[in-house]
N, C-alpha and C positions, 0 to 999 in steps of 0.2 A: 613600963608597958601598961596599957589600959585593957581591962578585961572586956572583951566583946562577946556577944552571943548572936546567933543567927535566928532571925524571926521571919516567918512567912509574910510576904507582902500583904496578904489578905487578913493577917492578924493585927496589923497596925490600926490603931483607933483614928477617928477623924481628928482628934486633938493632936495626935502624933504626926499626922499628915500636915496639919497646919503648922506644927513646929518645924517640920522639914522645909516647908515653903518659906517660913520666916528666916531660918538659918541660911537658906540659899540666897534669899533676897539681900542678906547682909554682906554677901561676898561678891563683889563685881566680877571676879574671875569666873564665877559660875553662871554667867548670863546666857549660856547656851541651854536650849530646851532639853538636852540630854540629862541635865542634872535635876530636872523637875519630877516630882512624884507622878504627874500625869503621864510622862513618858514611860516610867516603870509600870504604871497601871495598864497602859496599852500593851506593853510587852507581855505582862502577866495574862491579860485577857486573850492574847493571841495563842495561848497554849503552852507558853514557857513558864515554868515555875520560878518566880522571882523571890529571892530571899534577901533580907536586909540585915547587915551587920550593924548592931547598935551597942552603945555602952550603957544605956539605961532605958527606962520606959517613961512615958508621960512627959511632963514639963522638965524633967531632969535630963532628957535626951540632948546630948551635945556632940556625939560622933555617930555618923551613919554612912554606910556605903551600900548602895543597891547593887546586887549581883545576881548571877544565875549559876547554878551548880551542875556539873557533869561528873558524877561519881565523887572522886576525891579532889577534883579540880574546881576551883572557884574563879569566875571571870566577871568583869563588869557587866551590868545589865545592858541588853541590846547587842551583845557580842554575836557575830563579828562585825556588826554594822554601826556600833557606837563610835563616832569620830572624836568624841571627847570623853574622858573618864577621870574619876577622882572622887574623894569623899566630900561630904557636906559637914562642915564643922562649925561649932560655936566659937566666938572670939576667944582665943587663948587655949582652946582645946588642942590636945596632942594626939596625933594619929601615927601609929606604927603599923605598917602592912603585915608584920609578923603576927599581929593580934588577930588577923583573919584566919589563921591556921588553927581553927577550933572545930569541934564537933565532927571530927573525921576528915576535915579538909587538910590535904597534904601539900597543896600548892595553889598559889594565886597568880594567874597570868593576866597581863595587861599589854595593850598595844597602841593606845592613844592617850597616855597619861598626860593631863594638862597642868593642874595646879602645882606650884612649887612646893616641895615637901622634902626636907632634908632626910627624913627617915626612909624615903623611897630611893634616894640616890644610889645606895650600894647595890640595889637590885636591877638597875637599869642596864640593858645590854645594847640598846641602840636609840638614836634620836632622829627625828625628821621634822621638816617644817610643814606647817599647815597654813596656807595662804588665806587671806581674806580681802574683801573689796569694801572700801568705805563709800557709802552712798548717801550720807547726810548731805542735803542740798541737791539731791536728785542727780540727773545726768551732768549738769554743769559742775556740781560739787565733785562728782567722780572724776571728770575730765581734768579738773584742777589738780588732782592728786595722782592721776594715772601716769604710767611710763609712756614713752613715745610709742612703744609697741602696742600698749593698751589703747591709746588714742587712735592709732592707725586702724586697729581692728574694729573699734567702735565706728569709725568713719566708714569702713568697708561695710559694716552691718547696715548703716543707714542707706548706702547706695544699693546694697543687695535687696533691702526692703522695697525700695522704689522699683527695682527691676522685677521683683515678684509681683508687685501691684500691677505693673504694666503687662506682664506676660501671663500671670496666673489668676489674677483677680484680687479682690480686697484682702489685705493682710489684717487679720484679727487676732489681737492678743488679749487673753483673759488672765488677769493676775491671780484670781482665786476662783477655781472651778471645783464643783462638787460632783461632776459628771462621772458616774461609776463606769460607764463605757470608756471614757477617756482614760481612767485609771487602768482598766484592763488592757487598753491599747499600749499604755506606757509600760506595763509589766511585760507584755508580750514582746515589744520592741527591745526592751532592755535585755531580756533573756536571749533574744536573737543576737543582740550585740555581743553578749558574753560568749555565746556559742561560736560566732564568727571569728572572734579575736582569740578564743581559747582561754579567756579570763575565767576566774572562778565565778560560778553562778551564785550570787548572793541572794537570789530570789527563787532558788530551786526548791526550798522547803516550804510547805504550805503555811507554817506559822509566820514566816517572814512576809509572805504575800498578804496574809491576814493582818499583819501589823500595819501595813500601809493603809488598808481599808479602815482599820480602827482609828489610826491617827487622823485620817481625813475627816472622821466624825468627831475628833477631839477638838474642843474650842475653849481651852483654858488659857488664862493670861500667861501662864508659864510654859505652855506647850500646846501648839496648834498645828495640825497638818495643813500644808499649803500646796496645792497643785496649780501650776500655771500652764496654759496651753497656747499654741500658736497655729493658726489656720492660714493657708493660702487658698482663697476662695472657700469652697466647702470642704477642703481636705485638711485633716489634722496632720501636720508635718513635724511637730516637735512638742515636747511636754517636759515639765520638771516637777518632781515631787520632793518637797523638803519639809522641815519642821521649824516653826517660829516660836520665839519667846520674846514677846513685846517688840523691842527695836532691833532684834537680831534674827536673821533668817539663815538656816543652815542648808546649803546647796547639797542635795543628797543623791537623787536619782534623775539626772538629766538624760534625755534620749531624743533622737530625731530619726526620721525615715531616711535611710541612705539614698533613696532616689532623689532627694533634694539636697544632697551634700554640697553641691556647688554654691548653694545660698548660705552655707555656714549657719544653719538655724540656731545653733547653740549661742552664738554671739548675738543674734537678733533677740533671743530670749533674754539674755543678760542685759542688753541695752534697754529693752522694754521695761525690765524690772527696775533698772536704775531710774528711768523716767518717772515711774509711778511710786518710787520709794517714799517721797514726802507724803503722798496721799495715804500710803499704807502705814506710815510711821516707822519705816525702816531706816536704820543708820549704818548697818553692817551686814554683809553677806559672807558667811564663813564658807570657804570652798572645800575644806577638808584636806587631810594629808595626801600628798601625791605630787609627782613632778610632771604631770600632764602639761603639754605645751600651753594650752589655753589658760591654765592656772598661773603659769609663769608670766604670761603676757598681761593677764587681767589684774593681777593682785596689786594692791596698794600697800600691803603690809603682811606680816606673818607672825605666827606664834610657833613655839616648839612643842612637840609631843614626844613621848618616850614609850619604849617597849621593853618588857623584861618579865621576869618570873621571881616570885617569892616562895621559897621552900626551905624547910629545915633539913632536907636531904641534899648533901653535897653531890652525891651521884646524880640525882635528878637534875640539879642545877647545871652541872657540867654537861650533861647530855643535851639539855635544852639550849644552853649557850652554844654548844658545838653545832647543833642543827641550824641555829639562826646565823652563825658566822659562815657556815658552809653555803647557805642560801645567798648571803650578802656577797661572798667571794665569787660565787658563780655568776651573779648578776653583773659584777664589775669586771669579769674576765673577758678575754678576747673571744671565748667560746659562747659568751652570753647570747648572741643572736641565735646560734644553732640550738642551744639548750632551750631558749624561749620557744622556738618553733616546735621543738619536740614535746615540751610540756603542753603547749596549746593544742597540738595535734592529738595528744592523748586525751585531753579534756573534751575535744570535739567528738572523738570516738565514743567516749563515755556518754556524752549528751545524746548522740545519735542512737546509741544502744538503749538509753532510757526511754527514748520516744518510740522505739520499735515495738 
């Protein structure tokens, strides 16, 4: 095992941040912006204390894992919104997640673990696919790889764009917008969507909303906030906020005005992004974990991510595993629709009570 210690993000030197970038650049598996120090910096600036597990300081740094701590529980930086998680390692360096149980940390929880790591395998409780869309070569390149369903939906998006042009006015797509009002619109519509569906509100806390604003002002090669907008005439009907690292864009917070649902604005957004991908230098759009229908239809490939918990306490691990299995069993049971409606109703009541 490697002796790790926890260091505050603000205590890292500029040379250590450069070392972080260099190590990340050397591993093609870590091409997502989630692994860049600029993402951790934005999370830290949003009001969340980011701590970094390191094996050494300065040029000797060969193992690091950016995290955030909640009492005795350590989780990957950006939790619960980080769609890819894992350590940044020098070639040949060894990582054992048990080494994170230091300085009073009793457990390390992860839910989107990406890089292959034999020492993590014993702690994995579940796995899921995370789809992506290959857009090298633009729209034609995507269509050459897409499934029949993906091609059909892109064709429908083209026809719906023409219908919107005819009925509602010019359709305007902006691949990169820095409009603060558009970001506020996106956040409001996304929270309304969470409330309407009963889904967990990932933008309920002020620090997560602040994170999006901070990332929109982040323009580093390894991490840049990207907001795209879609207007019908003068009306903003859809937007997407994601993070980019050079050739890879992570599809993070898409939303549209339900009043325009018949136009499937999300597919129009995705089509427009594929069209401008060569101009933007994009080759892949990561859609994130989930079995949403549009992800199944749009994807051209997928990677696997894992969830689990690392702890020295057998009792804590058994309890955590039991809770996760209970949730999984409930989701796959015949009572799942009823249970889902009950959970959604409860969350809607909480949201309404919070607004009262």
